Backbone bond lengths (Angstrom), bond angles and torsions (degrees), N, CA, C in turn:
res aa  C-N    CA-C-N  psi(-1)  N-CA   C-N-CA  omega(-1)  CA-C   N-CA-C  phi
1 X - - - 1.475 - - 1.515 109.86 -
2 X 1.339 117.21 135.55 1.455 120.54 177.81 1.515 110.23 -70.39
3 X 1.335 115.96 145.80 1.452 121.30 178.63 1.523 110.22 -78.71
4 X 1.325 116.23 151.64 1.455 121.29 178.87 1.520 109.17 -94.81
5 X 1.350 118.68 114.04 1.459 120.40 179.68 1.520 110.73 -75.99
6 X 1.334 117.71 161.29 1.465 119.89 176.10 1.524 110.72 -59.86
7 X 1.324 116.25 147.37 1.465 120.24 179.31 1.525 110.89 -75.34
8 X 1.312 117.00 -42.54 1.465 121.45 -171.80 1.516 111.84 -57.36
9 X 1.321 115.43 121.57 1.452 121.89 175.46 1.511 115.44 79.07
10 X 1.333 118.77 -5.13 1.462 120.83 -178.12 1.518 110.53 -71.16
11 X 1.333 116.28 137.80 1.467 121.04 177.96 1.523 109.41 -81.28
12 X 1.319 116.45 122.23 1.467 123.13 -177.92 1.526 109.10 -111.96
13 X 1.318 116.10 125.70 1.463 121.42 178.05 1.527 109.05 -79.10
14 X 1.326 116.17 125.95 1.463 121.64 173.11 1.524 108.37 -102.50
15 X 1.322 116.41 118.59 1.467 122.16 174.51 1.519 109.02 -103.02
16 X 1.319 115.55 150.92 1.460 120.39 177.13 1.521 109.57 -128.53
17 X 1.342 115.94 120.42 1.463 122.81 176.37 1.525 107.40 -94.29
18 X 1.319 117.11 103.04 1.459 120.76 -159.84 1.523 115.81 -82.12
19 X 1.345 118.60 -24.70 1.468 117.88 -176.79 1.519 113.99 -142.43
20 X 1.316 119.28 -34.60 1.456 121.38 175.71 1.512 114.49 78.57
21 X 1.338 114.39 176.68 1.454 120.86 -177.13 1.507 114.17 -114.68
22 X 1.328 117.44 16.75 1.461 120.30 178.06 1.526 110.47 -91.04
23 X 1.312 115.96 152.61 1.469 121.14 176.58 1.527 107.49 -80.97
24 X 1.349 115.90 76.03 1.466 120.99 -168.67 1.519 114.29 -124.32
25 X 1.329 117.47 6.27 1.461 118.13 -175.22 1.525 112.61 -65.83
26 X 1.335 117.46 -20.63 1.467 119.80 177.03 1.520 111.88 -74.16
27 X 1.329 117.04 -12.34 1.458 121.03 -178.22 1.528 113.17 -88.88
28 X 1.323 116.51 -20.25 1.463 120.66 -179.72 1.516 109.67 -153.52
29 X 1.343 117.61 134.46 1.463 120.21 177.04 1.518 112.40 -77.81
30 X 1.329 117.64 -2.47 1.459 121.08 -173.74 1.524 113.52 -97.99
31 X 1.333 117.40 -2.11 1.460 120.32 176.82 1.521 108.73 -73.25
32 X 1.324 118.64 123.21 1.467 119.98 -179.75 1.523 111.66 -69.54
33 X 1.315 115.77 143.21 1.460 121.56 -175.24 1.528 112.12 -119.63
34 X 1.322 117.84 -54.93 1.459 120.84 -176.40 1.524 110.12 -74.87
35 X 1.341 117.77 157.75 1.465 119.34 175.66 1.528 112.95 -54.87
36 X 1.328 117.28 -38.68 1.465 119.44 178.24 1.529 110.85 -63.61
37 X 1.338 116.84 -44.96 1.465 120.05 179.20 1.532 111.21 -62.84
38 X 1.322 116.61 -42.17 1.466 120.34 -179.10 1.523 110.16 -64.44
39 X 1.335 116.79 -45.00 1.466 120.35 178.60 1.525 111.03 -62.26
40 X 1.303 116.90 -41.84 1.469 120.26 179.52 1.518 111.31 -63.71
41 X 1.328 117.11 -38.47 1.457 120.26 176.77 1.529 111.34 -65.71
42 X 1.324 116.35 -36.53 1.466 119.71 175.96 1.528 110.90 -62.35
43 X 1.312 116.72 -44.08 1.458 120.66 -179.14 1.532 110.96 -68.14
44 X 1.321 117.12 -36.74 1.466 120.57 176.99 1.527 110.29 -66.48
45 X 1.329 116.83 -38.76 1.460 120.39 177.91 1.523 110.47 -64.74
46 X 1.321 116.94 -40.74 1.476 119.71 176.66 1.525 110.74 -61.12
47 X 1.306 117.40 -44.98 1.467 121.18 -179.87 1.525 110.96 -61.32
48 X 1.338 116.74 -31.74 1.463 121.16 -179.52 1.526 112.83 -79.81
49 X 1.336 117.64 -12.84 1.454 120.15 176.31 1.514 116.41 130.29
50 X 1.321 118.42 -2.99 1.469 120.23 179.29 1.528 110.06 -73.75
51 X 1.313 116.12 138.13 1.466 121.16 175.17 1.519 111.60 -95.06
52 X 1.348 116.46 -21.62 1.462 122.58 -176.72 1.520 108.84 -131.70
53 X 1.330 116.73 140.44 1.461 120.90 173.24 1.528 108.44 -121.75
54 X 1.333 115.23 131.05 1.462 122.86 -178.05 1.518 108.02 -103.80
55 X 1.342 116.57 126.33 1.461 121.22 -164.58 1.525 112.78 -123.96
56 X 1.338 114.83 128.34 1.468 125.21 161.56 1.527 106.24 -112.11
57 X 1.327 117.42 168.50 1.463 120.41 172.59 1.525 109.43 -125.77
58 X 1.348 114.36 164.03 1.461 121.11 -175.03 1.527 111.14 -133.81
59 X 1.319 115.61 155.56 1.457 121.97 173.50 1.525 108.10 -67.28
60 X 1.311 117.02 125.69 1.464 119.60 -173.28 1.522 112.54 -70.71
61 X 1.310 117.97 -19.88 1.458 120.95 179.98 1.523 112.47 -87.18
62 X 1.317 116.97 -42.00 1.460 121.05 -174.00 1.531 113.56 -102.29
63 X 1.322 117.02 -20.95 1.454 120.57 -175.11 1.518 113.78 79.89
64 X 1.322 116.56 -1.50 1.464 119.66 -179.34 1.528 110.27 -79.16
65 X 1.342 117.32 155.58 1.465 119.98 179.37 1.516 111.20 -61.54
66 X 1.324 116.08 148.05 1.456 121.35 178.08 1.525 108.95 -148.23
67 X 1.329 115.56 179.48 1.470 121.22 -179.02 1.525 110.78 -126.89
68 X 1.316 117.21 28.91 1.460 122.48 -174.12 1.529 111.24 -64.04
69 X 1.326 117.04 119.82 1.461 121.25 -178.37 1.526 111.94 -63.05
70 X 1.318 117.03 -35.67 1.461 119.79 -179.86 1.521 111.68 -66.75
71 X 1.333 116.63 -35.33 1.461 119.89 177.74 1.528 110.50 -65.78
72 X 1.336 116.44 -44.08 1.464 119.01 177.68 1.530 110.72 -60.15
73 X 1.319 115.79 -45.15 1.470 118.91 -178.44 1.520 110.62 -61.93
74 X 1.334 117.72 -41.46 1.458 119.99 -178.84 1.523 111.02 -65.04
75 X 1.325 117.50 -43.64 1.468 120.03 179.30 1.525 110.04 -60.47
76 X 1.324 116.52 -49.60 1.467 120.70 -178.53 1.527 110.62 -62.07
77 X 1.325 117.54 -44.30 1.463 120.53 -179.48 1.522 111.29 -62.91
78 X 1.319 117.18 -40.58 1.468 120.27 179.65 1.531 110.95 -62.94
79 X 1.321 116.90 -41.64 1.466 119.91 179.21 1.520 110.31 -66.71
80 X 1.307 116.57 -47.26 1.467 119.72 -178.60 1.520 111.60 -66.57
81 X 1.315 117.43 -40.51 1.468 120.37 -179.74 1.522 112.29 -66.11
82 X 1.337 116.69 -22.39 1.468 120.02 179.00 1.521 112.12 -73.02
83 X 1.332 116.66 -16.83 1.453 120.95 -176.61 1.512 113.75 85.11
84 X 1.338 118.25 6.28 1.454 121.35 -179.00 1.530 110.97 -65.95
85 X 1.334 115.34 145.01 1.460 121.05 177.51 1.520 112.90 -92.55
86 X 1.335 117.77 6.74 1.461 120.76 -177.20 1.527 110.62 -63.38
87 X 1.337 116.46 141.96 1.456 121.28 176.99 1.526 109.10 -78.23
88 X 1.324 116.40 133.78 1.462 122.54 -177.61 1.522 109.48 -97.95
89 X 1.329 115.66 127.39 1.462 123.63 -179.20 1.529 107.50 -124.24
90 X 1.324 117.10 110.20 1.465 121.71 179.88 1.526 110.31 -96.61
91 X 1.299 115.95 138.43 1.463 120.80 177.28 1.521 111.19 -71.50
92 X 1.334 116.28 152.26 1.472 120.98 165.18 1.534 109.55 -125.00
93 X 1.330 115.96 16.06 1.454 120.64 -177.54 1.516 115.86 -67.81
94 X 1.343 119.21 -42.48 1.468 119.25 -177.13 1.527 112.37 -58.28
95 X 1.308 114.48 142.96 1.455 120.14 -179.76 1.503 113.89 104.21
96 X 1.354 117.13 -4.39 1.461 120.52 -179.12 1.522 112.71 -104.20
97 X 1.323 117.10 -1.65 1.465 119.67 -175.19 1.524 112.14 -80.90
98 X 1.319 114.47 144.09 1.455 121.68 174.51 1.516 107.94 -125.95
99 X 1.320 116.17 115.38 1.461 122.05 177.48 1.520 107.60 -111.98
100 X 1.327 118.90 114.01 1.470 120.51 -176.07 1.528 112.23 -59.86
101 X 1.318 115.63 135.37 1.460 122.74 175.04 1.521 107.39 -132.48
102 X 1.319 115.80 -173.86 1.461 119.24 177.15 1.528 111.01 -70.86
103 X 1.321 117.44 -14.24 1.463 121.57 178.99 1.523 108.28 -131.82
104 X 1.340 116.06 84.11 1.463 122.40 -173.33 1.525 110.61 -80.92
105 X 1.314 116.60 68.60 1.455 121.45 -178.16 1.524 110.45 -92.55
106 X 1.325 115.25 161.41 1.459 119.93 -178.97 1.522 112.70 -68.25
107 X 1.318 118.05 -7.76 1.462 118.79 178.24 1.527 111.37 -66.32
108 X 1.341 118.92 -8.66 1.449 121.13 174.09 1.531 111.41 -67.90
109 X 1.341 117.81 -18.10 1.453 121.77 -175.93 1.524 110.76 -99.39
110 X 1.332 114.48 157.09 1.460 122.30 176.61 1.518 107.53 -111.23
111 X 1.322 117.41 144.29 1.457 120.78 -176.76 1.528 111.01 -66.57
112 X 1.339 117.56 154.03 1.465 119.80 174.97 1.527 112.91 -54.62
113 X 1.336 116.17 -38.38 1.469 119.50 -179.89 1.526 111.53 -61.46
114 X 1.328 116.85 -43.00 1.464 120.27 179.62 1.525 111.41 -70.06
115 X 1.318 117.64 -30.35 1.463 120.44 -178.66 1.523 112.46 -71.66
116 X 1.320 117.41 -22.61 1.472 119.37 179.88 1.525 112.65 -113.78
117 X 1.327 117.99 7.41 1.470 120.53 -176.49 1.523 111.88 -57.83
118 X 1.330 117.58 -41.29 1.465 120.67 -178.77 1.523 111.53 -70.82
119 X 1.322 117.08 -26.11 1.467 121.03 176.17 1.518 109.90 -71.92
120 X 1.323 116.45 -46.75 1.465 120.85 177.64 1.530 110.30 -60.99
121 X 1.326 116.45 -39.35 1.465 121.18 -178.06 1.520 112.34 -69.27
122 X 1.342 117.69 -44.12 1.466 121.17 -170.81 1.524 114.39 -100.56
123 X 1.328 117.52 -16.71 1.463 122.84 179.08 1.530 112.19 46.05
124 X 1.322 116.59 66.06 1.463 120.39 176.56 1.529 110.24 -70.11
125 X 1.314 116.19 175.61 1.464 119.99 175.98 1.522 110.55 -69.03
126 X 1.330 116.30 -40.23 1.463 124.01 -173.29 1.522 108.36 -138.87
127 X 1.316 116.86 152.43 1.468 120.34 165.76 1.521 108.14 -140.96
128 X 1.309 116.34 148.70 1.461 120.18 177.93 1.519 109.94 -77.26
129 X 1.330 115.31 152.62 1.462 121.81 172.25 1.523 106.89 -141.24
130 X 1.333 116.66 108.84 1.467 121.93 -176.87 1.526 109.95 -74.81
131 X 1.325 116.76 104.92 1.462 120.58 177.25 1.527 106.70 -88.26
132 X 1.322 115.11 70.90 1.459 118.10 -168.51 1.516 111.73 -158.89
133 X 1.323 115.16 131.19 1.458 122.50 161.92 1.520 106.13 -122.81
134 X 1.340 117.12 121.78 1.464 119.49 -172.06 1.513 110.73 -166.09
135 X 1.321 115.96 161.32 1.450 120.93 165.42 1.519 107.33 -70.25
136 X 1.322 115.89 128.82 1.461 121.51 -174.22 1.517 106.79 -125.10
137 X 1.355 115.91 84.14 1.449 118.79 -171.79 1.514 109.32 65.25
138 X 1.338 118.93 -126.62 1.462 121.34 -176.53 1.523 114.31 -84.43
139 X 1.340 117.02 -4.67 1.463 119.30 -177.77 1.527 109.26 -122.97
140 X 1.321 115.09 176.09 1.459 120.44 174.91 1.522 108.93 -110.54
141 X 1.317 115.78 142.91 1.462 122.33 172.21 1.515 106.66 -108.30
142 X 1.329 116.64 122.83 1.459 121.39 -171.33 1.521 109.92 -119.67
143 X 1.326 115.54 116.64 1.462 122.19 175.83 1.520 107.94 -134.06
144 X 1.315 116.96 91.40 1.459 120.70 -177.25 1.529 109.28 -77.14
145 X 1.340 117.94 153.39 1.465 120.56 -176.52 1.520 114.76 -53.81
146 X 1.321 118.03 -39.09 1.469 119.56 -179.38 1.524 111.28 -62.67
147 X 1.340 117.09 -40.16 1.458 120.67 177.67 1.519 111.07 -67.92
148 X 1.331 116.76 -39.84 1.462 120.12 178.44 1.523 110.91 -63.14
149 X 1.323 117.20 -42.73 1.469 120.19 178.17 1.522 111.18 -62.00
150 X 1.329 116.38 -41.58 1.457 120.79 179.74 1.526 111.31 -65.24
151 X 1.321 116.91 -45.71 1.456 120.63 179.26 1.519 111.16 -65.44
152 X 1.339 116.48 -40.08 1.465 120.01 179.19 1.522 111.11 -60.05
153 X 1.331 117.21 -40.38 1.471 120.24 179.46 1.526 110.88 -65.65
154 X 1.338 117.17 -44.03 1.460 119.61 -179.83 1.534 111.17 -65.26
155 X 1.316 116.17 -38.12 1.462 120.23 178.06 1.531 109.78 -65.94
156 X 1.332 116.17 -44.46 1.470 120.50 179.38 1.527 110.65 -62.64
157 X 1.334 117.64 -43.38 1.458 121.22 -179.36 1.526 111.94 -65.21
158 X 1.351 116.59 -26.80 1.469 120.69 178.65 1.530 111.70 -81.40
159 X 1.332 117.27 -5.84 1.450 120.67 179.70 1.516 113.54 74.96
160 X 1.330 117.07 29.10 1.469 122.74 -176.21 1.528 109.35 -108.60
161 X 1.340 116.05 142.89 1.466 121.24 178.79 1.525 109.71 -82.74
162 X 1.335 119.41 121.52 1.463 119.72 176.93 1.532 111.57 -81.67
163 X 1.318 115.56 135.66 1.456 122.47 169.67 1.519 105.93 -99.97
164 X 1.324 117.03 111.28 1.454 121.67 -173.48 1.522 109.03 -84.02
165 X 1.325 116.32 107.53 1.460 120.84 -176.81 1.528 108.87 -88.47
166 X 1.339 115.38 122.72 1.459 121.78 -177.15 1.522 108.83 -125.03
167 X 1.331 116.11 135.96 1.455 122.38 -172.22 1.528 113.11 -114.50
168 X 1.329 116.73 -7.23 1.455 120.61 179.53 1.523 108.28 -161.05
169 X 1.335 115.32 172.53 1.466 119.46 -171.65 1.530 112.85 -63.63
170 X 1.320 117.78 -37.97 1.454 119.86 178.72 1.512 112.91 -63.61
171 X 1.333 116.34 -30.52 1.457 120.03 177.81 1.528 110.55 -68.23
172 X 1.331 116.89 -37.87 1.464 120.24 176.56 1.529 109.56 -63.00
173 X 1.325 116.36 -41.63 1.467 120.05 179.14 1.526 111.11 -62.78
174 X 1.332 117.88 -41.28 1.464 120.69 178.36 1.523 110.75 -66.67
175 X 1.343 117.00 -41.89 1.461 120.22 177.28 1.528 110.62 -60.22
176 X 1.336 116.48 -43.67 1.462 120.39 178.96 1.527 111.04 -62.24
177 X 1.342 116.04 -38.50 1.466 119.90 177.14 1.527 110.79 -63.15
178 X 1.321 116.97 -43.83 1.462 120.04 179.32 1.522 111.11 -64.36
179 X 1.336 116.63 -38.72 1.465 120.36 176.10 1.526 109.74 -59.85
180 X 1.338 116.58 -46.92 1.464 121.02 -179.00 1.528 111.92 -62.91
181 X 1.342 116.65 -29.13 1.466 121.38 179.78 1.532 112.34 -83.52
182 X 1.328 117.57 -1.55 1.463 120.87 177.13 1.512 114.56 81.68
183 X 1.347 117.15 25.23 1.467 120.29 -177.77 1.517 112.88 -71.03
184 X 1.335 117.18 -20.41 1.463 120.87 -174.56 1.521 110.30 -127.32
185 X 1.324 115.50 145.48 1.457 120.64 177.24 1.521 109.97 -88.00
186 X 1.329 116.32 143.14 1.458 120.23 174.20 1.518 113.26 75.57
187 X 1.331 115.42 -168.97 1.460 121.93 -179.34 1.516 109.84 -71.78
188 X 1.320 118.26 128.37 1.475 119.30 -178.49 1.522 112.07 -68.68
189 X 1.334 114.78 151.46 1.460 122.82 179.09 1.516 107.56 -127.92
190 X 1.345 116.95 117.72 1.455 121.82 -177.49 1.518 110.97 -115.17
191 X 1.317 116.13 142.93 1.460 123.42 175.23 1.528 108.07 -111.92
192 X 1.343 116.23 117.18 1.461 121.16 178.16 1.519 108.39 -86.35
193 X 1.320 116.38 114.65 1.463 122.98 -174.96 1.527 107.99 -102.64
194 X 1.315 117.38 111.16 1.457 121.68 -168.46 1.524 112.28 -117.59
195 X 1.316 114.90 141.37 1.455 120.80 174.20 1.514 114.95 95.92
196 X 1.333 117.83 -0.18 1.467 120.12 179.87 1.525 108.81 -82.43
197 X 1.331 118.49 127.41 1.474 118.92 174.59 1.534 108.94 -65.87
198 X 1.276 122.96 128.70 1.443 129.64 -0.56 1.522 109.65 -115.73
199 X 1.300 114.65 71.90 1.454 121.17 179.86 1.514 111.34 -113.34
200 X 1.315 116.13 -160.30 1.460 121.65 -178.58 1.524 110.07 -65.44
201 X 1.320 117.76 142.91 1.465 120.17 -177.71 1.522 112.28 -73.57
202 X 1.317 115.53 153.40 1.466 121.45 176.71 1.523 108.62 -86.25
203 X 1.325 114.65 73.45 1.462 122.46 -179.78 1.517 108.56 -134.81
204 X 1.319 115.43 163.95 1.465 119.45 175.72 1.520 110.38 -58.65
205 X 1.341 116.41 -42.26 1.462 120.34 -178.89 1.530 111.09 -64.28
206 X 1.338 116.17 -40.37 1.458 119.77 179.16 1.517 112.07 -63.41
207 X 1.337 116.92 -42.97 1.454 119.92 -179.75 1.521 111.57 -68.04
208 X 1.337 117.50 -40.45 1.461 120.68 178.68 1.528 110.31 -61.84
209 X 1.328 116.89 -42.62 1.459 120.42 178.72 1.525 111.13 -62.06
210 X 1.328 116.89 -47.10 1.465 120.54 179.44 1.527 110.55 -60.94
211 X 1.315 116.34 -44.00 1.466 120.15 -179.08 1.519 111.39 -62.20
212 X 1.335 116.97 -36.79 1.460 120.47 -176.51 1.523 112.76 -63.57
213 X 1.327 117.66 -18.41 1.464 122.02 -176.69 1.527 113.27 -101.21
214 X 1.330 117.62 -0.58 1.459 120.68 -176.38 1.529 111.57 -64.24
215 X 1.334 117.55 149.66 1.464 119.72 172.73 1.527 110.29 -59.61
216 X 1.310 117.01 144.55 1.464 121.51 -178.92 1.524 110.20 -56.75
217 X 1.337 115.88 131.72 1.454 121.08 175.61 1.510 115.26 79.97
218 X 1.332 118.12 2.72 1.468 120.44 -177.03 1.520 111.32 -69.06
219 X 1.320 116.34 146.14 1.461 122.00 164.92 1.524 107.79 -81.61
220 X 1.328 115.94 145.17 1.464 117.72 -179.89 1.522 111.21 -148.98
221 X 1.312 113.11 156.08 1.458 123.14 176.86 1.517 106.92 -136.08
222 X 1.321 116.78 168.05 1.464 119.59 179.42 1.517 110.07 -150.72
223 X 1.325 114.75 154.95 1.456 119.81 171.08 1.521 109.49 -147.29
224 X 1.324 114.94 155.26 1.450 122.52 170.70 1.513 108.76 -118.29
225 X 1.321 116.36 150.63 1.454 118.93 -178.04 1.533 110.40 -92.89
226 X 1.327 114.66 159.95 1.451 123.52 173.68 1.527 110.92 55.03
227 X 1.337 117.82 -132.11 1.466 121.86 -174.61 1.524 112.19 -64.21
228 X 1.337 117.87 -15.65 1.460 120.87 -179.71 1.525 113.06 -86.20
229 X 1.336 117.65 -1.28 1.457 118.99 -174.64 1.525 112.49 -57.09
230 X 1.311 117.79 -54.32 1.459 120.02 -175.33 1.521 113.48 -75.66
231 X 1.343 120.47 -38.06 1.468 118.19 172.94 1.528 113.09 -57.96
232 X 1.338 117.57 -36.30 1.460 120.01 179.69 1.528 111.44 -74.51
233 X 1.336 118.31 -25.66 1.466 120.13 171.55 1.521 109.07 -60.02
234 X 1.327 116.62 -50.77 1.463 120.75 -179.45 1.523 110.94 -61.95
235 X 1.327 116.85 -43.77 1.459 120.36 -177.32 1.515 111.15 -63.40
236 X 1.322 117.74 -40.86 1.458 121.06 -178.86 1.524 111.20 -66.28
237 X 1.323 116.74 -42.58 1.465 119.72 177.91 1.527 110.29 -59.79
238 X 1.315 116.78 -45.14 1.470 121.64 -178.71 1.525 111.35 -61.96
239 X 1.345 116.80 -37.21 1.462 120.82 -176.49 1.526 113.54 -88.11
240 X 1.340 117.12 0.38 1.456 119.53 175.43 1.509 115.90 99.41
241 X 1.336 117.86 10.62 1.451 120.76 -178.61 1.511 113.55 -100.33
242 X 1.309 114.99 -179.54 1.455 123.09 173.70 1.526 107.91 -101.73
243 X 1.340 118.22 179.29 1.460 119.14 -169.46 1.524 112.10 -135.73
244 X 1.340 114.48 156.32 1.461 120.98 175.40 1.517 109.31 -136.59
245 X 1.325 115.14 137.60 1.462 122.78 172.97 1.526 107.59 -135.07
246 X 1.329 117.00 -179.13 1.457 120.21 176.58 1.514 112.95 134.77
247 X 1.327 114.91 165.95 1.458 121.31 -176.38 1.523 113.77 -68.28
248 X 1.330 117.43 -16.14 1.466 118.04 173.72 1.519 111.02 -62.47
249 X 1.325 116.43 -35.87 1.458 121.54 -171.40 1.519 113.75 -101.84
250 X 1.319 117.66 -21.86 1.458 121.08 -173.37 1.521 109.54 -161.11
251 X 1.326 116.96 129.05 1.465 121.42 -177.35 1.525 113.18 -95.43
252 X 1.326 117.38 -5.93 1.468 119.99 -168.88 1.517 112.81 -116.05
253 X 1.324 115.36 142.79 1.455 121.87 172.57 1.518 110.21 -85.37
254 X 1.325 116.80 -35.70 1.461 123.66 173.29 1.522 106.80 -153.61
255 X 1.316 116.77 177.12 1.468 120.48 -175.24 1.528 110.85 -57.49
256 X 1.339 115.61 118.82 1.457 121.78 178.02 1.509 115.34 79.01
257 X 1.337 118.35 -0.40 1.467 122.18 -177.55 1.523 108.91 -113.65
258 X 1.325 116.25 108.70 1.459 120.26 178.90 1.525 110.69 -66.98
259 X 1.317 115.92 137.15 1.465 119.97 173.80 1.521 108.38 -68.71
260 X 1.343 118.43 130.98 1.464 120.75 -178.61 1.519 114.16 -76.57
261 X 1.296 117.02 3.09 1.454 121.91 179.56 1.517 109.35 166.68
262 X 1.319 116.47 179.15 1.457 120.89 -178.67 1.519 113.03 -74.88
263 X 1.322 117.43 -29.82 1.460 120.30 -173.53 1.524 112.21 -58.90
264 X 1.330 117.45 -39.63 1.466 119.18 -178.02 1.527 111.22 -68.38
265 X 1.323 117.77 -31.19 1.458 121.07 176.70 1.526 110.06 -69.30
266 X 1.322 116.02 -40.39 1.465 120.00 176.29 1.525 110.22 -64.17
267 X 1.328 116.50 -43.93 1.470 119.65 179.54 1.526 111.19 -59.04
268 X 1.328 117.32 -39.99 1.460 120.63 178.32 1.532 110.13 -64.51
269 X 1.330 116.68 -42.60 1.466 120.29 178.13 1.524 110.97 -62.30
270 X 1.320 116.91 -42.50 1.469 121.18 178.57 1.528 109.91 -59.26
271 X 1.318 116.57 -43.63 1.466 120.72 178.96 1.525 111.04 -59.78
272 X 1.336 117.22 -42.97 1.463 121.29 179.99 1.523 110.44 -64.96
273 X 1.328 116.29 -47.21 1.467 120.88 -179.85 1.518 110.58 -56.63
274 X 1.323 116.05 -49.51 1.463 120.21 -176.76 1.524 112.12 -70.87
275 X 1.319 117.05 -32.86 1.467 120.54 178.70 1.525 111.55 -65.22
276 X 1.316 117.10 -27.00 1.455 121.36 179.14 1.523 112.89 -86.18
277 X 1.339 116.62 -1.15 1.458 120.61 176.91 1.505 115.01 96.59
278 X 1.329 117.72 -1.77 1.462 121.10 175.86 1.525 109.08 -87.55
279 X 1.326 116.51 175.11 1.455 120.63 175.66 1.518 108.87 -123.57
280 X 1.312 115.41 155.53 1.465 120.70 -179.23 1.523 109.63 -84.45
281 X 1.317 116.85 126.76 1.457 121.74 -178.63 1.523 110.80 -71.34
282 X 1.306 116.07 137.27 1.461 121.52 171.11 1.528 108.17 -76.27
283 X 1.340 117.72 165.52 1.466 118.14 174.80 1.524 113.02 -56.72
284 X 1.335 117.74 -37.36 1.465 119.93 178.52 1.521 110.52 -64.30
285 X 1.323 117.42 -41.90 1.460 120.52 177.08 1.524 111.30 -66.33
286 X 1.333 116.51 -37.68 1.466 119.60 177.52 1.524 110.84 -62.89
287 X 1.314 116.84 -40.85 1.472 120.15 177.00 1.528 110.91 -58.83
288 X 1.326 115.53 -43.42 1.464 119.94 -179.23 1.528 110.50 -66.29
289 X 1.336 117.32 -45.00 1.468 121.15 -179.55 1.518 111.27 -59.99
290 X 1.336 116.09 -43.39 1.465 121.25 -175.03 1.518 113.32 -86.15
291 X 1.328 117.19 -5.69 1.449 120.44 178.74 1.507 114.15 71.72
292 X 1.341 115.92 36.99 1.462 120.19 179.93 1.525 110.90 -87.14
């Protein structure tokens, strides 16, 4: 089990997941859709205090999630061309979903190579890697070990830091096994994803349990979805972790009040971090913490 460092003065990395991969644009007009909107939200999140931005892309006509390589390149280029020092974290989650139909063929899945093509092309600082096979609301998310090993190698060869996203205790155990097998370079970085049906709950007990199974010495962050977003920010800081907020995980600033963008969610997280006596890590400090 990782030790819990003192809160006072500790540098806490704030990540912002700016748009997500859910078909949710009908729920809020503030979810960014176009590459320009997504890049602008990333820059606004950085200005508000985020050191890392986690990026999905969307179809510009429908607003639905997509995997368009040109969209990823445009978002990354816009951020880099702005001169921002924010760390770029690209998702590799899309392509793992299985939605049952009358013809449940494997064509519902995307190959590991296609799932990391934008990472190999753009070489971000970080990319997510979902170490998870689970029921995910009404669908299944499928990441078999062979695919994870293949993706891990391509990510490692691209010189990118994987953020190992884990949604339940068994996923932490699999991530720890992969770490022990040498699948990842450097100190592992895990993201505890809490409150997603049907994964680990977004509770203090759930986070403590997940933390207890982490590989020794691992860096970790956590988030809760929806109304649990800000309570899990506080809980993660107290337990020695880093934090994530953003419109991917929560659309509301308070009950019934839609967040007008990602920046206000980051500002709220910054307030919580600082109120607990910790400090918000700069991108340079985040690079040092994560060994980039």
